[in-house]
C-alpha positions in Angstrom: 7.7 17.8 -9.4 9.2 15.2 -7.1 7.6 12.8 -4.8 10.0 13.8 -2.0 10.0 16.9 0.2 12.5 17.8 2.9 10.9 18.8 6.1 12.6 20.0 9.4 12.3 16.6 11.0 12.8 14.3 8.0 11.3 13.7 4.6 7.7 13.5 3.2 7.1 11.0 0.5 4.0 10.9 -1.8 3.1 7.4 -2.9 0.5 5.9 -5.3 -0.4 2.6 -3.8 -1.7 -0.4 -5.8 -3.0 -3.0 -3.4 -3.8 -6.6 -4.2 -0.8 -7.0 -6.5 1.0 -10.3 -7.0 4.0 -9.1 -4.9 5.3 -6.2 -2.9 7.6 -3.9 -4.8 8.6 -0.3 -5.5 7.8 0.4 -9.2 9.3 3.8 -9.7 8.0 7.3 -10.4 4.5 7.8 -11.6 4.0 11.6 -12.2 4.7 13.3 -8.9 4.4 10.1 -6.8 6.3 6.9 -6.1 4.3 3.9 -7.4 4.3 1.0 -4.9 2.5 -2.3 -5.3 1.6 -4.4 -2.3 -0.1 -7.8 -2.1 -2.1 -6.8 0.9 -5.8 -6.0 0.3 -7.0 -2.4 0.8 -9.0 -3.2 4.0 -8.5 -2.3 7.7 -5.2 -0.6 7.0 -3.5 -3.8 5.7 -2.2 -2.2 2.5 -0.9 0.9 4.5 1.0 -1.4 6.9 2.5 -3.3 3.9 3.7 -0.1 2.3 5.3 1.0 5.6 7.0 -2.4 5.9 8.3 -2.2 2.3 9.6 1.4 2.7 11.2 0.5 6.0 13.1 -2.4 4.4 14.2 -0.3 1.4 15.4 2.5 3.7 17.0 0.2 6.4 14.8 1.8 9.1 12.4 0.5 11.7 8.7 0.7 10.8 8.3 3.2 13.6 10.4 5.7 11.7 7.7 5.9 8.9 4.2 7.2 9.5 1.2 7.8 7.3 0.3 11.5 7.4 -2.4 11.7 4.8 -4.6 9.5 2.5 -5.4 6.5 4.7 -8.3 5.4 2.5 -7.0 6.8 -0.8 -4.6 5.2 -3.3 -2.5 8.5 -3.1 -0.8 8.8 0.3 1.8 10.8 2.0 4.3 9.3 4.5 6.7 10.9 6.9 10.1 9.4 7.2 12.3 10.3 10.1 15.9 9.3 10.5 17.0 9.9 6.9 17.8 13.0 4.8 16.3 13.8 1.5 19.5 12.6 -0.3 19.6 9.3 1.6 15.9 8.6 0.7 16.6 9.5 -2.9 19.5 7.2 -3.1 17.8 4.3 -1.3 14.6 4.5 -3.4 16.5 5.6 -6.6 14.2 8.6 -7.0 15.8 11.8 -8.5 
């Protein structure tokens, strides 16, 4: 099972977030999720904002094109990405 799902208005991405890491980086696949490490702490949405910033940079999108749709207080989250196709997201994140 993949961490990506095409939806009519973009792509949904399942992410396993590890907050409080030494640096922000995309680690790769972990089961059916993309493992992402961020240095931000898991409080007051700081880690969620850091993930959005990291994904936006990797996908060459504005942060407004990425939204958290589930799991705001959970390590496992789903993000919606607009402005990119499934193939474009796979290529940018090297997820196949």
